[in-house]
Steps between C-alpha positions, in 0.01 A plus 500: 500500500181668378300724732206260474693179574480539878217589735265757346254728683219616269322822597245715319597864451148631438154469653497123434415310178847566355540143375675342798336161445615472139851608601518241780374231260768593246772498766394154617462356151845620397709369791493229764312642798449339841195702603295812450468677835215742558610778735198726544128540437242227488198385301458841336797437269406438135803408289417387149707234327444370146715201403462202267139587424401530867402812695472539876473798731734410785389622839664302781683238296827623354508597134768237434242222538453443125880463479487225765648713781365450857358789704588605853278751679722684746408639838424837337213359291135512609357156427135446405433123488161515322644702212809279498289184463303657214822603327633146536186369326548749218862393456399135490253586224790666317702179518710552815505173695423527874600867538478496881778242515742760361403762759657572837382765746680663790298427814547858621309646205179675599171333412241701306155376604143570386471735799775720358359487148142593595621778730721640224207508258268656757748782563554560129126503429452755778753734337278544195661738252800530732612140450871432535516252212522189718481164324247381759716201591549578869869587468505825696258362758728199561800721564303753707358236733851362557603843634229510767624291796488730801253740338166573665159578351492861386875523436605616154765287331624597153205741459238234578301476822529178695141371513537221754748304709757346265677170544815353349514488122470149352795362307545215253661284771177527701317305228669187636411593862120487520469616861723803442328579173153477655596742777634754250204464261251538788669828588489610135130419475418701812718792392349539154138416587392869501649550153449183298406134544625250239299189410750255654477401864813466712449122513490482120812713469697290748419184303577656163828653615605166652451345156712778352780426749496138388525590132803732506844488657517750787855601581684653791849639539693648209337322208595783264864469598490125442350549154747776412795287605382206288465692172382813323177655631280769349315733735165613362363828629134600494350841418739785419731737684261791441244314715747424779376553857794732572576654159162508327241776491259455790224402537530326163762249612529136598575374852817341375869567438527485121865608482777232511554541875308186609690290247831640621406411857418145394827467309701596806783666311527248215594661165207572269384715211204735531305510175251786471206443265335783308265539206571745220196694623337549840192319634307453821178350629241714675526815707817698557742727317599436138661829390536414131158336460382500139177370350687461171759268658225297665319460168814420303623219725205273594562244773425133448530409868427818695164669541278669755495335844194512723700656784822593326338721240572580135812428300687821414799592286727792422834601353828385651597723793876542541475665841289217645730236350807666653316534832416127501859403419627720785245351744645155432842617620670309224370365169758318289315468170164551334249268340305707247165361386250604230775599260261407218300816581542783251444875505641529851560823689678590825463782752803619696295594804208698647376767263729391219338414167543149367741477208547228239698190603617349170755258654380390845768234539775757457321739737478240778862401435619846599373428853595137558601194296200334338536129579158371386272626223138411431338556162168328570311290754648159414812344648641486147480882487754537782877511452825625648640771271841524667711270711570729796811357660566528871828680548639849474226759504231256609268604781404146593364498854661319785 
């Protein structure tokens, strides 16, 4: 059996933008797959897939959609229905028939609302030159508000002052319970009124979210377990380990667990392979540390699908950093194999750690192979540019997770 034949957990080993979407697409196109399961993040994800002449930046839909694989949004995902509806329209324009029919959502997933989004942007605007690099999608605000039950005005929770009396955080299941949803949205509106007021009224939101509940399948119980027991599933992570809420470099982190731990919890002990994705050079969006940053690398490798975000900030690049890669692998507490992208890049260099000069990297594939087996390689943006260089068998010497 090949390492990639069973359940696969895909995680980024950098600051995001490693090529997770293209890797998930390749994994789904190459083998029968029951579902792509998203296990962290929300509408801030931006996973680019190019296949059969089509391009899409996957955000909440799984990156196996072009390969015909359904998506399940687990309880660890932050769901933003407005962005999800817009993404569904974009996928229909790209030739995907009725995308919402292939989507299921755990009812326990937190709901990201316009209140969260506008509050997030107001906070980031107020930081001025000290911005954290937020995407402005309300992700951190959604998680923060969910931590507030029992807090009082003036309390400080996760370094932010509580500005009002919080209520219960709305969930996806509430979209089908108008009375419950209205109560929670009324509390949200009152809480955030001093900070930001979105254009939608509570009445409008209740009606729109009820329509959303009627358009997707909302699940309860162990939907992930059911999917995993019926066939191979691919877990698609968002952002990268170096942005993880526990292992990243604060305050330039995401309010999300980007390591494989959420996926492992969802799998409940079922065997799986953890596939860590890395570029042949290092990148990040916006503010925060990038020890090997190089204007020459940025100029040499232009990005077709990444640029400057209004809130996220500028696209940045630098040499491969061995110390950060090893740190990310260790934070995952078990990576079975690597997926190495951007192998078409030339003139690469690598730094061994802080203060160490970058040296030439003439054979990146061999260099990565000294750390872990390389199970997937990417030599360009298209699905056709992805391949499996070795058939890593499960057996003696394998570190396959269980």
